[in-house]
N, C-alpha and C positions, 0 to 999 in steps of 0.2 A: 478729689473731686473738682471738676471744672468750675469756672465762675458762675456758669448759669445754673449749675446744680446747687451750689453754695447759696445763691440767691433765693432759689425755691425753698431750701430747707430753712433759711432764716425767715423767709416770709411765712411759712407754715407756722413755726414756733412763735412768731411775732404776733400772731392774731389768734389767741386762744379760742374764741368762739368758732371760728371757721375751722381750726385744727380739731376741735372736738367734733363737729359736724362730719368731717371728712374720716375721722379716725373710727367713728362708730357706724359707718354706713353698711357694713356686712352684718354685724350683730343686729343692727336695727332691722334688716330684713328677716333675720332669723327670728327675732321676736315676733315679727308679724305673722310669721308662718307657722307658729305653735298651733296644736289643735284647737285650744280654746278660742283663739282669734279667729281661725279658719271658721269654726261654728258660729261664731258672731256674724262673719261675713256671709253665712248661709242663711241668716235670719233665725238661728236657733238661740234665741235670747229670751229670758224669762225674768220676772221681777226677782226671783231667787238668785239667778246668775248675777244681776245687778247688785244686789245686797252683798253677795259674796265678795264682789270686787270692791265695793265701798268699805266693807269690814277690813280687808287687808290694807287697803289704803289708808284707813285710821291709823293702824299700827305702825305703818311705814311713816306717815307724817308725824306722828306723835314722837317717833324716835328722831326724825330728821330735825323736827323744830326744837326739841330739848337740846340737840347738840349744836344747832345754830345759836340758841340762847347762850350756851356756854361759850361759844367762840365769836359772838358778835363783835368784839374788839379785837379779834386777831387780825394783823395786817392782811393775811391770806383771805379773809372773808369779809372784812368790815366795809369794803367798797359796795358788796352786794347785798347788804342787810337791808331788806325792805319788808319788815314784819307787817305792817299795816296793809301794804298792797298785795301781798303774795301768801301769807300763812294760811294754812287749810284745816288745822286741827279743830278750831272752834266750828267752822262750817261743817266738817264731818260729823262731829259730836251732835249738832242740830239734825243733820239728815239722818243719822242712825237712830235717834231718839224718835224721830218720825215713823221710820220703818219698823223698830223693834219695841218701842215703848219705854218707859222710865227705867226698866232694867237692862237697857241695852247693852251695857258693857259687860254684863254677866253672860250674855246671849251670843255675842258675835264670834264666830270662830277665828282662830289664828293658826293657819296651816304651818307645818314645819318649815316650809320654803320661806314663808313670811317672817317666821321667828328667825331664820338665818340672814334675812335682808336687814331686820332690825339690828341684830348683833353686829353686822358690818357697819351699819351706820354709826353705832355706839363706838365701834373700835376706831373708826376715822375720826369721829369728833373727840375722842380722848386721847388718841395716840398719834393720829396723823391729820391735824386740822387743815393742813394745807391742802388736802384733797377733797375737802367737804364742798368745795365750789362745783366739783364734777356731778355730785348727786342734786344739788340745788338747781343747777342750770338745766340738766335733762328732765327734772320733774316739774319745776315751776313754769319755764317757759311753754311746755307741752300743755300743762293746764290752762295757761293763759291763752294759748292759741285757739283752743276748741271750745272754751267756755260757754259763750253765749249760744252758739249754734247747737251745742249738745244739750243745753238747757231745753230748748224749744222742741228739739227732736224727742228727747227723752219723756216729755209730756205726753206726746202723742204715742210713741211706741209702746210706753209701759203704763199708759192710762193713769198718770199722775195728775194731781190738780193743777188747773190753769193758775192758780195763785202762786206756785212755786215751791210748796212743801216737798222736801225730799231732794231738792236740787241746789241746796245752797253752796255745795262744792264747787259749782260751775259759775258761780257769781264773784266777780270781782269788783265790788262796788267802789273801791278806792282807786281803781284804774280807770281813767277817762278815755284813754286812747290805748289799746292793746298794742298797735304797732310802734307807736312812740315809746311805750314803756319798754318793749323788747329791745330796741335800739339802745335806749338808755342803758338797760341791763347788760347788754353785750359790750358797750363801750366801757362801763365800769368794770366788768370782769377782765377786759383786756388791758385795764390800767393797772391791775395787780402786779406788783413787783415780784418776780420769781426767776430763777435760773432756769436753763433749758432741761436740766434734770428733773426739776420739779414739775415743768411743764409736761414732759414725757410721762411722768408719773400720774398726773391728772388725766391724760388721754387714756391711760390704762384702767384707771379707777372708773372712768365713764364706760369703758367696755364691761367692766365688772357690774356696774349698776344695771346694764342691760341684761346680763346674763342672769342676775338676780331675778329680774323681772321675768325672764322666761321661765324659771323654776317656780315662781308664784304662779303663772299662768298654767303650767302643768298640773300644779297642786290644785288650782280652782277647778280645772277640767275634770279632775278625777272626782272632786267633791260634787260637782254638777252632775257628773254622769251616774252616780250611785242611785238616785231614785227614777231614772229613766228607764222605760221598758219598751222593746220593740222599736227603738229609734223615735218614739213620740216625744213631743216637747213636754217638759215637765211644768205644769202651772202652778205657780206659788199659792199655797192654800193659806193665804192671809186674808184678814177681813176686807183690806183695801181692794184686793183683786176680786174677792167673792162679790163685793158690793158693785164693782164695775162691771163685771161680766153678767150679773144677774140683771142689772138694769138694761144691759144691751141686748141681751138673748132672752131673757124671760125663764121661767121654770120648765116649760114643755119641751120634750125631746124632738129629735129631727124624726124619729119613726112616728110619732103622733102627729106631726103637722105636715108629713108628706114631702113631695118633690120641691115644692116652692120654698118650704122652710129650709130644705137641705141646701138649695142654691143660695139662699140668703146667707146661711152660716158659712158656706164656701167662700162667698164674696167678701164676708167680714175677715175671714180667716187669711185670705190673700192681701187685704189691706193691712191687716196687723203684721204680716211677715214683711211687706213692702217697707213699712215704717222700721221694723226690727232691723232690716238689713242697712237702711239708710244710718240708723243709730250705731250699728255695730262698726260701720266704716269710720264714722266720726269719733268713736270712743277710743280708736287706736291712738288718737293723739294725745290723749290723757292717760290711759292705763299704761302705755309704754313709755310715756314721757317724750313723745315726739316734739321736737322743736321745729316750728315752721320758719320758712324764710321770711 
């Protein structure tokens, strides 16, 4: 290899955060183009879809944060241990209790693909803890990047309360500046002492994290598609949505109210789909674990 090629290789391995970003470009695009995410981009999003995503995220973060606690003093993870600023399990528990009620843990589904993701996290934490940073980086910085924007959009797209119930996952109260914190996190990660072989394994593990996410999306799409008929949007039959739609539309049907009522409902539908489309694009950064510049 010539001097220029050697310098390029050393530079890539020397900056782990940039190497991770470069190494996962292709699989990142693949994750964005799953059927589940394409449907989000078309505005085909319901409260039920959102709850399915949040349920799988709970199992993923429960496993991830258990392994982080197990390895919080490991030299390959200790520099990026920020439980107060980043950990999401407690926030997800709060959100799921809001959506499902006090028995939420008995009700939330765990697809086989989510279980396999959990098993991989457990294996890494217990057998290869030097790879744990790959999972933490791709998940937490993605969450942090889209948090506040997602919170506001979800309130409108899914008719959630303005007071913020059901959206604790997107709030990072202990982070005053997302941009500065992400810079700190990348700097800490790049300071971890490891050889080139370990760095290469971390890059491969980050790709694995994206592939596991793709499998989760595919499973969620299958679950979301089951109740749908003739391509119609499935509206969640929860008390929250019933109350929101009954207040907005009233009990009378389109046929009883004539053309004016039909036009009104059509306009409301377009407005809802517009917000759903905006939400779907933003949610990519969290569901996939997108890390922004």
